[in-house]
N, C-alpha and C positions, 0 to 999 in steps of 0.2 A: 391526419398525417403526415412527416413531409416528405418532399419529392424525395422518389433516393439516389442516392449515391455510388455512383459505378463506382467498381473495380481501379480504373482507370485516375479519377478525381481521387481517389483516398492512395494511390500509388505515388503519386508522382509529385506531392508536397517536396520532402527529401530528398529531390532530385532537381528541383528549376533553381536557378539562378539567387541570389540572394533578393536583389530590388522583388522581383517576384514572388517570392514567401514573403517577405514583410509585407507586401502590398497588402497580399491576403491574408496575413494575421493580421498586420491594420483592421480590415475594411470585419474581421468577424468582431474585431474589442468593437470597434462601433458600433456593430449590430447589436451587442452584447447590452451595453449602455444603455442604449435607450428602450434596449427589451427592459432590462431592469429600472430604470427611470420610470416606467410606464406602470406597469403591473408585481414589481419586489415591495412592499413596504418599507424592509430597511431602505433601499437607496433614496426611494420618492423622498422619506424626511431626510435623509443626510448629502440633498440634494437643496433641498430649498433648503434647509439647515442656514446651509454652508455657502447660497447664495450662488451656487454654478448651475451648469446648463448641458447637456449628454456634447451639445456642439463641441462643445471645451476641451472635451477626451477624442483628441482624433487619432490615438492608436496605444499603441504597447507601453511609449515612453513615457505617455499621461498618465496612466491609470497610475502614477507616482503620487500623481495630486491628490489620489485617494490617502485613505487614510488607515492604517495593515486593520484587520481584520482582531475583533475576542473572540479567541474558543471557547469563553465561556459565553461569552452572549449568544453566541455559535449552538452552541449548549445548552441552556435554558431554553434559550429561543429560539429553534432551529424553525418553528413556523414565519417570521419573517424575514427569512432568505426566500419563501418557498410562493415561487408566481403564485397569481390572482388567474390564473388561462388556464382549459382543460389540458395543460399539460401538463403544472404542477398538480392542478387537480387528482388525474391520470398517473402520475406520479408512483415511480415503486422508492420502498424505501429503505436506506440500505445504512449498516452497525459499521464505525468505523470498527479497526481490532482492540483499542482499548487500552492500546502498550505503555500510553502515556495513565492507565489506571483510570481515564476517565472518557466512555465514551460516549458516540455523539451519532446523533444523526443524522442524515443525509436521504436528500429525493435525488431519483433522476431518473429525467424522461422517457419516455418510450420508445421515440424518434431517435434520441442521440442512442440510448439502448442498441436498434437497428443497424444502428450507423458504425457498430462499434463494431460491428463483424471483418464490414470493408477495411478500417482499421485498422482490424488487429494484421491485416497481412503485410503489413508494413513491417509488424516487429518476427513477421514469421518466416519472410523473405533470408534472416539473416540467421534462423535455425533449420531450414533448407538448403543454405551453402553447410554447414559447416557439417551436419550431419550426410552431405553430400545422400539425402534420399530424395523419396517425391517427395509431393504433392503435398502429403500427410504424414507427418514419422510420426511413429510410437512412444505414447508421454503415459511413464506411470508417475500419476501427480499423490503427492501425500502432502494432505493439507489440513487445514479445519475441518468436520464436519457440515458445519455450517461458515460457508464463509462470501466476501462479495461475491470474489470469481463463480460456484459456487450455485449463489444466486442468479449472477449473471446466463448461467449455462442452464440453468430450467430456465427460467422467460423464454431462451433461445428455441427451449426441448420444448415449450406450447405453443410458442406465437412465429416459428421459423419452419417452412421447408426448407432443409441443409440440400443441396445437391451431391456433394458428400460432409458425411460422418466425421469426429476428431474419432484417432485412434485414440481413446485413454480410460487407461486404469485407472480406477479411486486410492486411497489406501489413508485411514485415518492416519492426522499425527500421532494417535495415542497408541496407536499399535506398538508393537513391543519392536526393533528394531531389526533382530531375527525376521522377523515374518515380512521385513520391508525386501529383506538379501534373497527371501527363498519365491517373493513375489518376483524376481528383476531376472534371478536364471530362470523362473517358468515364462514370464509374459514375452525377457528377451529387450525390453523396451532399447530405442533410437533416445529419448531423452527424458531425464530423470532430474522430478521438479518440485523445489521444496521451498520452506524459511529457509533465509540464509544460516543460520545461527544452525538448524538440523541438518542442512546439508555438511555444515563443515563436523559436526558430531559423525555424521555417519559415516562418512570416511575415516577423520578418529580413530572409530573402533575399529573398522575394517584395520586399519594399519596395525593396530595396536595386538587385537585378536589371529591373525594370519587372517582371517576371515577368505571364505575364497567364493566371487559373485561375478557374473557375470554385467562388467561395467559396459552401462549404458555409450551410448556416441557424445555423446554432452550432456551438460549439466544447464538448469536453471531455475536461480536463485529467486523470489520473491517478494516480497511484506516486511521485510527487513533486511538488514544491510547482512552482511556476512565480516565473524571478525580479523583485523587486520594475519596476511598472511597465511590466510584460508584459503581465497584462490588460487595464489600463485603453488601451495604445500599441491590441493590438487591438481593442478595439471602440471607441472613438476615429476610429481612422486609417481601418476594413478594414468596422466598421456588423455586425461579425459577437460577439452577445451570447456571451460565455465561462463559461462553468459549472464547477463542478469534482466530483468523489465522493472524501470521505474512509473510505481501503482499506488494511486488511494484513493480510498471512497469517494471522501471527497471532491477527487480532477477525475478518478478514471488515468485516462493514460497518459502519461506525461515524457517519460523515457527508456532506453532502449538500449543492448550493444547495439554490437554490427561485429561479424566475425575476428573483425582488427583487435575489439573490445580495446578502446582507446581512451574511451570513455560514453556516456549516454549520452545518443541522439537525443535530439528535444524534440517533440509532437508542435510545434511550434505553434500550426493553427489549431490548435485544439487548448490548447494551456499556457498559457504567458508564464515564462516564470521570470525572477527576477531575485538577483544576492541582496542581503539589505541587510548593516550594522548596528548597532544596538540602538541607534536616534532614528530606528524606518528607512535613511535616505539611501540609495543605491551604491552598491562597492562596485567599482572597475573590476575587468574581468581578471579573475586572477588572483583577489583575495579571499578568503576565507566568509563565507556571515552566512544568517538566518534564511528559507527558502520560505521563497515567498510566490501563491500561485496562484494564478486564474484562471479557471475553466469558465472557455468562450465557446461553446457548444449545449452545454446542458442549461435546458429550457423549466428545468424545476427550481431546486435550488441552485441562486445564483453567488456566487462566493467569489468576488474579488479583491486579489491584496489577503490573500490566506494565508500564514505563516502556517505552513506546513507540520514542522517538528524538527525538521531537521537540520545538518549545513552541510553545506558545498560552495565551489570555486567553476562558475564559467570559465571556461576559453575563448580564446579567439582563434585557433590554431584549427584545419579543417584537419578531416580524418582522412586517411590513405583509398577510404573506400569510396571514392568522390562522394559522397551522400557533403549537403551543404550545409543544411541541419544546423544548429548553434550545440555544445559541446556541451553537457555535466563533465568535468575532469575527475573532480574529487566530492563524497558521498562522505556520509558520516552519517547513517541513521540510525534507523534503534535500533541495536544489538541488543537480543533480552536474553535475558537467565536460562539456560537448561538446568532443572531439577532432577540432579541424579540420585538414585532414593539407595539403600543396601539393594544387595543381588541383584545390581545391572542392569534393573528401573531407570527412565528416563523419561519423561515431562515437559514437552514444551509446552511457553507462558500458552499457545493459543489453546490450548484446552481447559487450565483454567477460568479463563476469557468465559467458554465455552459457558463458566457452572452464573455468570452475574450479569454477559450482556443485556437480557434482556430487562432486567430490571431497574424499574422506573427512580426506587428510593434510595438508588446511589446515585452518587454522587463522583466516587474514587474509589479505587482498593487497591490494596497492595499487601500480597502476599510475597511474605521474607525468611528464607531458611535456615534456619540457625545452626541448627544443626542437626545431621543427615535424616531425623524424624521430629526432630521439632520445626515448627515454623508457627510465626509473629500472624494472623487475618488481619487487616487493621482494612476496619470498614468506614468510608466519611461520605455522612448522612447528615438531614436537615436536623433531624431532632434524635433520641433514643429510642422511643417508636419505631421508628424508618432503621433502626440499623437491627433492629432485632425481628423487625421483619423481612430483611434481609438475611440476616444470619441464618435465622427457619430455613429460609429457601436453600440457601447458597449452602449449607453444611454437610444434608447427605448429599451434593453432587463433589464436596471438596475430600468428604472420607471417601467416597467411594475411588477416587483417583489415587488421592497418599494411599491406600491399603489401610486396615484398621489398628495397625500397632503406632501410628500417628497422631503429637498430640499435639494441635489445633488450640492456641490461644487466642478466640478473636479480641479487637482494639478495637472501641470506638475513636474517632476524629470526628469535629465536628465544621473543621476547614481543609481546602484545598489545600496540597502540596503542588507549591508553584511550578514547571521546570525552568529552569536558566541553560547557561551553560553546561552547568554538570547535568545529562541527563537523568528525569526518573524514570524506575524501572514496577510498572507493575506486580512483576513475579524479580525477587532478584534474591538471589541464593550468595551466603555468607562464606563457603564452604570453599575450596580449592579446588579445579574445577579434571576431573582426572578421564584417561580415554577408558574403560576396561568395564 
């Protein structure tokens, strides 16, 4: 197991002078590149094929010399990116959320997961500042029954003796919003945590129906972007500050809002982020492009120059909070469609994902709502036999979610839909949205 990381070491980097934080970042780049070439099959072959040495990668800027990873190659051949070390063999596996319709398996080593506890205090400092409470604000977390976050928490509960445990109440995103409101009134949480689209819907319904709810001191949204204007509406109409974290199963911690909410402060020593154009070249600060990340701390699945599937822009502006880390000023993430069913029921896309996420026969999926109770369920598999197997496993769960009156038409595809500038949505509604 790696040496322990002190809390001071984890908290210091966001406040370091730029020269020192860049030196720490570049040191970790050199370490992970040397490790990858020695122990990861994909990079061993890549460096040999291109005739380059780990010594040629001296820092973050030199990562641009390596090609962008093909997400489909990572999905189909995850073992090529896993280190042949004890860290790789003992790693925990995680699935991406599948919001692009193609769930992907990534492995994280146990040492990096344990260090993640200390790194998380950087983000918690902003929450404490906004809430004005003690060390552990009370959270009401509304999410998937199985998610990366819950999987990590379960690992901590089994392997870590925490001096103080989080004050956290869990609820499934599949529960009716009325039940969440009852939980808010009962638990009186400091922080309401949920997916961006769900948070926006929650406050939209409260306003439209005139419902009474004990408002939290702040909202934290994760895993997907909020619809345009939703944060401003919640803060202006309800007076509840809205913060966010930017993370992914492939990289874990990427960035987070501080109390000033000027953009995402990047965890530069944990995950290097750059913005690239259509040709893969790095774009100047301020220009919008594809977000490419390189995880600098994971020693199981090593992913360098990985297109995360989001669009964004960097800025050279400094935040007034005093943190010196770079800011992601603009982020166009995955805004997922929430299905609205008759009778005021809503289903979040993560509930649909639960029905298919572990199916090895599945290459891609898409559920399209064409009418309130009429759906197309499009499954991409290698052949029709695999399609029938996936359908047999997924359909009972899907019918349980949509209800007995839903009409679901299965459709087989043999080719994967590639996302371009227009986002592919694994769950798509063709209906006009309403707040009732």
